[in-house]
C-alpha positions in Angstrom: 0.0 0.0 0.0 1.2 3.5 -0.7 0.2 7.2 -0.3 0.5 9.8 -3.1 0.9 13.4 -2.0 0.5 16.3 -4.5 3.3 18.9 -3.9 3.6 22.5 -5.1 7.1 23.9 -5.5 8.6 27.3 -5.7 12.1 28.0 -7.1 12.6 24.2 -7.2 11.8 23.6 -3.5 8.6 22.3 -2.0 6.5 25.0 -0.5 5.7 25.1 3.2 2.2 23.8 2.3 3.9 21.0 0.4 6.2 20.0 3.2 3.2 20.0 5.6 1.1 17.6 3.6 4.1 15.4 3.0 4.6 15.3 6.7 0.9 14.4 7.1 1.2 11.7 4.5 4.2 10.2 6.2 2.5 10.2 9.6 -0.4 8.2 8.2 1.8 5.1 8.4 0.1 3.6 5.4 3.1 2.5 3.4 5.5 4.2 1.1 5.0 7.9 0.6 5.3 9.1 -3.0 5.2 12.7 -4.0 4.0 14.1 -7.3 5.6 17.3 -8.6 4.8 19.3 -11.7 7.4 21.8 -12.8 10.9 22.6 -11.7 12.5 20.7 -8.8 16.0 21.0 -7.3 17.2 17.6 -6.1 14.2 16.1 -4.2 12.9 19.5 -3.3 13.5 18.9 0.4 10.9 16.1 0.5 13.1 13.3 1.7 13.6 15.0 5.0 9.8 14.8 5.8 9.4 11.1 4.9 8.9 11.0 1.2 10.8 8.0 -0.4 10.1 8.7 -4.1 9.2 11.7 -6.2 7.3 11.4 -9.5 8.4 14.4 -11.5 6.5 15.8 -14.5 8.7 18.3 -16.3 5.8 20.3 -17.5 4.6 23.0 -15.1 0.9 22.3 -15.4 -1.4 25.2 -14.2 -4.7 23.9 -15.6 -6.7 22.2 -12.8 -8.1 19.6 -15.3 -4.7 18.6 -16.4 -3.4 18.5 -12.8 -6.2 16.2 -11.8 -5.6 13.9 -14.7 -1.9 13.8 -13.9 -2.6 13.0 -10.2 -5.1 10.2 -11.1 -2.6 8.5 -13.4 0.2 8.8 -10.8 -2.1 7.3 -8.1 -3.0 4.4 -10.4 0.6 3.8 -11.4 1.7 3.2 -7.8 -1.6 1.7 -6.5 -2.2 4.5 -4.0 -5.1 4.0 -1.7 -4.7 7.5 -0.2 -4.1 10.7 -2.1 -3.2 13.8 -0.1 -3.5 17.5 -1.0 -3.0 20.8 0.8 -6.4 22.5 1.3 -5.2 25.6 -0.5 -6.5 27.1 -3.7 -4.9 24.5 -5.9 -5.8 21.5 -3.7 -9.4 22.6 -3.2 -9.8 22.8 -7.0 -7.9 19.6 -8.0 -8.7 17.2 -5.1 -12.5 16.9 -5.8 -11.8 16.2 -9.5 -9.5 13.4 -8.5 -11.9 12.0 -6.1 -14.7 11.9 -8.7 -12.5 10.4 -11.4 -11.3 7.6 -9.0 -14.7 7.0 -7.4 -13.0 7.8 -4.1 -14.2 9.2 -0.8 -13.3 12.8 -0.3 -12.5 14.7 2.9 -12.1 18.5 2.7 -10.3 20.3 5.4 -8.9 17.5 7.5 -7.2 18.9 10.6 -5.7 15.8 12.3 -4.6 12.3 11.6 -7.5 9.8 11.2 -8.6 7.0 13.5 -8.8 4.1 11.0 -10.7 5.8 8.1 -12.4 8.4 10.2 -11.1 11.9 9.7 -11.6 15.1 11.7 -12.5 18.4 10.1 -13.8 21.8 11.4 -17.3 22.9 10.4 -19.5 26.0 10.9 -16.5 28.4 10.7 -14.6 26.4 13.3 -17.4 26.3 15.9 -17.8 22.6 15.7 -15.9 19.4 14.7 -17.1 16.8 12.3 -15.9 13.2 12.1 -16.1 11.9 8.5 -15.8 8.2 7.8 -14.6 7.2 4.4 -16.2 3.9 3.2 -14.5 3.6 -0.3 -11.3 1.7 -0.9 -9.5 4.9 -2.0 -9.5 8.2 -0.1 -8.7 11.7 -1.2 -7.8 14.1 1.6 -7.3 17.8 1.6 -5.5 19.0 4.7 -6.2 22.4 6.2 -3.0 24.5 6.0 -1.1 25.1 9.2 -3.2 22.4 11.0 -0.5 19.7 11.2 2.9 21.4 10.8 6.1 20.3 9.2 7.7 17.2 10.8 11.3 16.5 9.9 11.8 12.8 10.0 15.5 13.0 9.2 15.0 10.7 6.2 17.5 10.4 3.3 17.1 12.1 0.0 14.2 10.8 -2.0 14.7 9.2 -5.4 13.3 11.3 -8.4 11.7 9.5 -11.3 10.4 11.1 -14.5 6.7 10.8 -14.9 4.3 11.8 -17.7 0.7 11.1 -18.6 -1.9 12.0 -21.3 -3.5 15.0 -19.6 -5.2 16.5 -22.7 -5.3 20.1 -23.8 -5.3 22.9 -21.3 -8.7 24.7 -20.9 -7.0 27.7 -19.2 -3.9 29.4 -20.6 -1.4 30.8 -18.2 0.4 33.8 -19.6 2.4 35.1 -16.7 2.3 36.1 -13.0 3.3 39.3 -11.3 3.6 38.9 -7.5 1.7 41.6 -5.5 3.4 41.0 -2.2 6.9 41.8 -1.1 9.7 39.5 -2.0 10.2 36.8 0.7 6.7 37.3 2.2 5.1 34.0 3.1 1.6 33.6 1.5 -1.1 34.1 4.1 -2.5 30.5 4.1 1.0 29.2 4.9 2.1 32.0 7.3 2.8 31.0 10.9 2.7 34.7 12.1 0.3 37.3 10.8 0.0 41.0 11.7 -3.4 42.4 10.6 -5.0 45.8 10.8 -8.4 47.4 10.2 -10.0 50.8 10.0 -8.3 51.8 13.3 -5.2 52.7 11.2 -7.2 55.6 9.7 -5.7 55.4 6.3 -3.2 53.5 4.0 -0.5 56.1 4.7 -0.2 54.7 8.2 0.5 51.1 7.3 4.2 51.5 7.8 3.9 50.8 11.6 2.1 47.5 10.7 4.7 46.5 8.2 7.5 47.4 10.7 6.0 45.1 13.3 5.5 42.3 10.7 9.1 42.6 9.6 10.4 42.4 13.2 8.4 39.2 13.7 9.1 37.7 10.3 5.3 37.8 9.8 3.0 38.3 6.8 0.5 41.3 6.8 -3.3 41.0 6.5 -6.3 43.3 6.8 -10.0 43.3 7.5 -12.6 43.4 4.7 -13.5 47.2 5.0 -9.8 48.0 4.5 -9.6 45.9 1.3 -12.9 47.3 0.0 -11.7 50.9 0.5 -8.5 50.1 -1.4 -6.2 50.7 1.5 -4.7 47.3 1.1 -4.8 44.7 -1.8 -7.7 42.2 -1.6 -5.3 39.2 -1.4 -4.6 40.4 2.2 -8.2 40.3 3.3 -8.8 37.6 5.9 -12.2 36.5 7.2 -15.2 34.5 6.2 -15.5 36.3 2.9 -11.7 36.4 2.4 -8.8 34.0 3.2 -9.2 31.7 6.2 -5.9 31.4 8.1 -4.6 29.3 11.0 -1.3 30.9 12.1 0.6 30.2 15.3 0.3 34.0 16.1 -2.3 36.5 14.9 -2.1 40.1 16.0 -5.1 42.2 15.2 -4.5 46.0 15.3 -7.5 48.3 15.2 -10.0 45.6 14.2 -13.2 45.4 16.2 -13.7 41.7 15.6 -17.0 41.3 13.7 -18.2 37.7 13.5 -17.3 37.5 9.8 -13.7 38.4 10.5 -13.5 36.1 13.5 -14.7 33.2 11.3 -11.6 33.4 9.2 -9.0 33.7 12.0 -10.5 32.0 15.1 -8.4 28.8 14.5 -5.2 30.8 15.2 -3.2 29.3 18.1 -2.6 32.6 19.8 -4.6 35.8 19.2 -3.4 39.2 20.3 -5.8 42.2 20.1 -4.9 45.9 20.2 -7.8 48.3 20.3 -8.8 51.5 22.0 -12.3 50.2 22.7 -12.3 47.9 25.8 -15.7 46.6 24.6 -14.5 45.5 21.2 -15.9 42.0 20.5 -12.4 40.8 19.5 -11.3 40.9 23.1 -13.6 38.0 23.9 -11.7 35.8 21.5 -8.3 37.1 22.4 -5.6 35.2 24.3 -3.9 38.5 25.1 -5.4 42.0 24.8 -4.0 45.5 24.9 -6.4 48.4 25.4 -4.5 51.2 23.7 -3.9 53.3 20.6 -2.2 51.3 17.8 -0.2 54.4 16.9 1.4 54.3 20.4 1.5 50.6 21.0 2.9 49.2 17.7 6.1 51.3 17.6 6.9 50.3 21.2 6.1 46.7 20.5 8.3 46.7 17.4 11.2 48.4 19.3 10.9 45.8 22.1 11.0 42.9 19.6 13.9 44.3 17.7 15.8 44.8 21.0 15.5 41.0 21.7 
C-alpha cells in the first residue's frame, strides 16, 4: 500500500504547504509515501527530510486544474495508491474533488488531524464545531487544512526522483504570466505562521508602515479586514475573514480591528490571538488570548522596538 501526495514547488523547492502535507502523509503510516511534482524541482525539493521516499516528476509545469487532476489520477493508479493527499489551499481545493470523482474515491475536505482508522476530523460551521467523517470507499482523497498539522522533519534520506508523464489532454486555461503583488520573501497568508493584521483603526493607507515594521520584526505576513480591502487601502489578497482568506497561524495580531463575527470566522483557529484596540468593549477581546487596550499608533512602535531589542 502507498500514499500519493501532491506537492507544489517554488524555485525548485517544496513550499511550506507541500512540506506540511508530505509530513501528514508520512504520519499516516500507510506504506510508502510518493510525491507528485509538476514543474521545476531541485534535487528532491527537500521532501526526503519529511518522509517521502520517491518523487514522480512531471517536467511540464501544469497550471490547468483539469490537467493537474488527470496527472494526479494517473500517478495514483501507477503506484496503486489508496490515499491521495493535497493541501487544502486554492490548488488543492480545485484539484482534489476532481481526482476523487474520477477515481470514485471518498473525499474529505479540510482535515485537521490524523485519522482513526478511516475516520477523519474536520472543522465545520466556521470552526465552531468538529465533524468526524468516515470514508467507506477503498480509495481516499484528503485535503489537509493549511497550518493544522505542521512540518515534521523525520531525518530521512534524500528521495529518489523519477520522470513521470501522462496524457492530460489540452489545457482549458492558458497561463500567460504572473506578477507577485506581495513583497519578495513574504510567506503567502495560508502558509504564514505569524500574521499582523489591521483594520480601520489605522485611519488610512498612509499609516500602514507601523504594521509592516512590526511584521518585519516578527518575520510575519501582513493582512487586513474586509473594509480595508474594500476601501483600497490594502490589496484584496490580504483580506482575511469569512469572505476572504481563512488562516490558521501560530500567532495572529489584530490592530485596530473590532472583531466582527465575519472576521473572526476566518481567524479563530489561530493558536494565539493578540488584540490591540482603544475600545475595551470591542468584540475581539472576547476571542483574544492577550489584549491591549491602547492606541495602535502608540503601542505598535513600542512593541516593534521591544521585539527588535530582543
